[in-house]
C-alpha positions as CSV (number, residue, x, y, z in Angstrom):
1,M,37.9,28.2,-100.0
2,N,39.0,24.9,-98.6
3,F,37.0,21.7,-98.6
4,I,35.6,22.0,-95.1
5,N,34.3,25.5,-95.8
6,R,32.8,24.3,-99.0
7,F,31.2,21.2,-97.4
8,F,29.4,23.2,-94.7
9,G,28.8,26.0,-97.1
10,I,26.6,23.7,-99.3
11,F,24.3,23.2,-96.3
12,L,24.5,26.6,-94.6
13,S,25.3,29.2,-97.3
14,P,24.9,27.6,-100.7
15,Q,24.5,30.8,-102.6
16,Q,27.9,32.2,-101.5
17,T,29.5,28.7,-101.9
18,F,28.4,28.2,-105.5
19,K,29.4,31.8,-106.3
20,A,32.9,31.0,-105.2
21,L,32.8,27.7,-107.1
22,A,31.7,29.4,-110.3
23,E,34.9,31.6,-110.0
24,K,37.2,28.8,-109.0
25,H,35.9,25.3,-110.0
26,V,37.6,22.7,-107.8
27,W,36.4,19.1,-107.9
28,I,39.0,16.5,-107.2
29,D,38.7,16.5,-103.4
30,V,34.9,16.4,-103.4
31,L,34.8,13.6,-105.9
32,I,37.2,11.5,-103.7
33,V,35.0,12.2,-100.7
34,L,31.8,11.2,-102.6
35,L,33.4,8.0,-103.9
36,I,34.6,7.0,-100.4
37,A,31.1,7.7,-99.0
38,I,29.3,5.6,-101.6
39,V,31.8,2.7,-101.2
40,L,31.2,2.7,-97.4
41,F,27.5,2.9,-97.9
42,T,27.4,0.1,-100.4
43,H,29.7,-2.1,-98.2
44,L,27.6,-1.6,-95.1
45,T,24.3,-2.2,-96.8
46,M,25.4,-5.1,-99.0
47,P,24.2,-7.8,-96.6
48,Y,20.7,-6.3,-96.7
49,T,20.8,-5.9,-100.4
50,L,21.7,-9.5,-100.9
51,K,19.0,-10.7,-98.5
52,D,16.3,-8.6,-100.0
53,T,17.3,-9.5,-103.6
54,A,17.3,-13.2,-102.7
55,Q,13.9,-13.0,-101.1
56,L,12.5,-11.1,-104.1
57,M,13.8,-13.6,-106.6
58,E,12.7,-16.7,-104.6
59,N,9.1,-15.5,-104.7
60,N,9.2,-14.9,-108.5
61,T,7.6,-17.9,-110.2
62,N,7.7,-16.2,-113.6
63,L,11.5,-15.8,-113.4
64,K,11.8,-19.5,-112.4
65,E,9.7,-20.6,-115.3
66,R,11.7,-18.4,-117.7
67,L,15.1,-19.6,-116.6
68,G,14.2,-23.2,-115.9
69,E,14.6,-24.9,-112.5
70,E,18.3,-25.8,-112.9
71,R,19.5,-22.4,-114.1
72,F,17.2,-20.7,-111.5
73,E,18.8,-22.6,-108.7
74,Q,22.3,-21.8,-109.9
75,T,21.3,-18.1,-110.1
76,M,19.8,-18.2,-106.6
77,E,23.0,-19.9,-105.2
78,R,25.1,-17.0,-106.6
79,V,22.7,-14.5,-105.0
80,R,22.6,-16.3,-101.6
81,N,26.3,-17.0,-101.4
82,P,28.2,-14.6,-103.7
83,S,32.0,-15.0,-103.8
84,E,34.1,-12.6,-101.8
85,S,35.8,-11.4,-105.0
86,S,32.4,-10.6,-106.7
87,I,31.4,-8.5,-103.7
88,L,34.7,-6.7,-103.6
89,I,34.5,-5.9,-107.3
90,R,30.9,-4.7,-106.9
91,V,31.7,-2.5,-103.9
92,F,35.1,-1.1,-104.8
93,V,35.0,-1.1,-108.6
94,I,31.6,-1.2,-110.2
95,T,29.8,1.1,-107.7
96,P,32.4,4.0,-107.7
97,L,32.9,3.7,-111.5
98,T,29.2,3.8,-112.2
99,L,28.7,6.8,-109.9
100,T,31.6,8.7,-111.6
101,I,30.1,8.0,-115.0
102,S,26.7,9.2,-113.8
103,F,28.3,12.4,-112.6
104,L,30.0,13.0,-115.9
105,I,26.9,12.3,-117.9
106,A,24.6,14.4,-115.7
107,S,26.9,17.4,-115.9
108,L,26.9,17.1,-119.7
109,F,23.1,17.1,-119.9
110,L,23.0,20.1,-117.5
111,L,25.4,22.0,-119.7
112,I,23.3,21.2,-122.8
113,L,20.1,22.4,-121.0
114,G,21.9,25.5,-119.9
115,R,23.0,26.2,-123.5
116,F,19.3,26.9,-124.4
117,S,19.4,29.9,-122.1
118,A,22.9,31.1,-122.1
119,T,26.3,31.0,-123.9
120,E,28.3,31.4,-120.7
121,G,29.6,28.5,-118.6
122,K,32.0,25.6,-119.0
123,Y,31.6,21.9,-118.5
124,I,34.1,21.8,-115.7
125,Q,32.2,24.5,-113.8
126,V,29.0,22.5,-114.1
127,F,30.8,19.3,-113.1
128,S,32.2,21.0,-110.0
129,A,28.9,22.4,-109.0
130,Y,27.0,19.1,-109.5
131,L,29.6,17.2,-107.4
132,H,29.3,19.7,-104.5
133,A,25.5,19.6,-104.7
134,N,25.6,15.8,-104.4
135,L,27.1,16.1,-100.9
136,I,23.5,16.7,-99.8
137,D,22.3,13.3,-101.1
138,K,25.4,11.1,-100.9
139,I,26.5,12.2,-97.4
140,L,23.5,13.5,-95.4
141,G,20.9,11.5,-97.4
142,N,22.8,8.2,-97.3
143,A,23.6,8.7,-93.6
144,L,19.9,8.8,-92.9
145,R,19.2,5.9,-95.3
146,L,21.9,3.8,-93.6
147,F,20.4,4.4,-90.2
148,L,16.9,3.4,-91.5
149,I,18.3,0.3,-93.4
150,I,20.1,-1.0,-90.3
151,S,17.1,-0.3,-88.1
152,R,14.6,-2.1,-90.4
153,K,17.2,-4.7,-91.7
154,S,15.9,-4.1,-95.2
155,I,17.0,-1.9,-98.1
156,F,13.9,-2.3,-100.3
157,Q,11.5,-1.1,-97.6
158,T,13.7,2.0,-96.9
159,S,13.1,5.3,-98.6
160,T,13.5,9.1,-98.1
161,S,11.0,9.8,-100.8
162,L,7.2,10.1,-101.0
163,A,7.1,6.3,-101.0
164,I,7.7,6.5,-97.2
165,F,4.1,7.5,-96.7
166,F,2.9,4.2,-98.3
167,P,4.7,1.5,-96.3
168,H,2.5,-1.3,-97.6
169,M,3.0,-0.5,-101.3
170,E,4.9,-3.2,-103.3
171,V,8.4,-2.1,-104.0
172,T,8.1,-3.8,-107.4
173,S,5.1,-1.7,-108.5
174,L,5.2,1.2,-110.9
175,S,3.6,3.5,-108.4
176,Y,6.4,2.9,-105.9
177,A,9.0,3.5,-108.6
178,M,7.4,6.8,-109.5
179,L,7.0,7.9,-105.9
180,S,10.5,7.0,-105.0
181,Q,11.8,9.5,-107.5
182,V,10.4,12.3,-105.4
183,D,13.2,12.0,-102.9
184,F,13.5,14.8,-100.4
185,F,17.3,14.9,-100.5
186,Q,17.2,14.9,-104.4
187,L,14.8,17.9,-104.3
188,W,17.1,19.7,-101.9
189,L,20.1,18.8,-104.1
190,F,18.6,20.3,-107.3
191,G,17.3,23.3,-105.4
192,V,20.7,24.4,-104.2
193,L,22.3,23.4,-107.5
194,S,20.2,26.2,-109.2
195,F,22.4,28.7,-107.4
196,G,25.5,27.3,-109.0
197,L,23.8,27.1,-112.5
198,S,22.7,30.7,-112.1
199,Y,26.3,31.9,-111.5
200,I,27.9,29.6,-114.0
201,F,25.5,30.5,-116.9
202,K,25.0,34.0,-115.7
203,I,21.2,33.7,-115.8
204,E,18.3,34.5,-113.5
205,L,17.6,32.2,-110.6
206,K,14.2,31.3,-112.1
207,K,15.8,30.1,-115.3
208,A,18.4,28.1,-113.3
209,L,15.6,26.5,-111.2
210,F,13.8,25.5,-114.4
211,I,17.0,23.9,-115.8
212,S,17.9,22.1,-112.5
213,Y,14.5,20.7,-111.9
214,G,13.9,20.0,-115.6
215,F,17.0,17.8,-115.5
216,W,15.6,16.1,-112.3
217,L,12.4,15.3,-114.2
218,L,14.4,13.9,-117.1
219,K,16.5,11.8,-114.7
220,S,13.4,10.5,-112.9
221,A,11.8,9.5,-116.2
222,V,15.0,7.5,-117.2
223,N,15.0,5.8,-113.8
224,V,11.4,4.7,-114.1
225,A,12.1,3.5,-117.6
226,I,15.1,1.4,-116.4
227,F,12.8,0.1,-113.6
228,L,10.2,-1.0,-116.1
229,V,12.8,-2.8,-118.2
230,S,14.3,-4.6,-115.2
231,M,10.8,-5.6,-114.0
232,S,10.0,-6.9,-117.5
233,F,13.1,-9.1,-117.3
234,M,12.2,-10.3,-113.8
235,G,8.7,-11.1,-115.0
């Protein structure tokens, strides 16, 4: 099954596609596509990210008091006018590297969770299935997010999660962080991934759903914890 068939198969016939992937786990081409997609998304949204970050920091009196006026102004200058090299490193090095590491770690945790229910399945199979499932979020999901970001000229006020129903909620609040984890494309991603886990571990679909969404809950908890730490630093 070539990449084009696998790409459309994830959206149109995920069960058959993941069955084929369980038998022949390919991953290099889909990883390249995902990395290119995230680099383009990050590059196109960078101006809005910098603008929103600067605005958020400018209104943070606690951070200003913690850093001191001189250091705060130096930090703000770097945020408002970042060097071209720093932007290039962030877009073309840090972002794809971070994404690749997250894929590797997520696949490992999925394999560990799967071991509680089965002895079948290899890491490379899980890695391949997880990459293909991410086409839903990183291609279709980010395409919609990009449209919304450009339309609203803001990245912080853009969401494809439950947070979209609360437009006046502060993006720095714990409530927003928790609601933003319930992202519709993420739910779709882990729903179809259960087909792959079912074939890889040779278990019932119900057990595969439990593993897939169990990992989603774990990942969401970690994201909220990281948010709390970052907000604590920001004051």
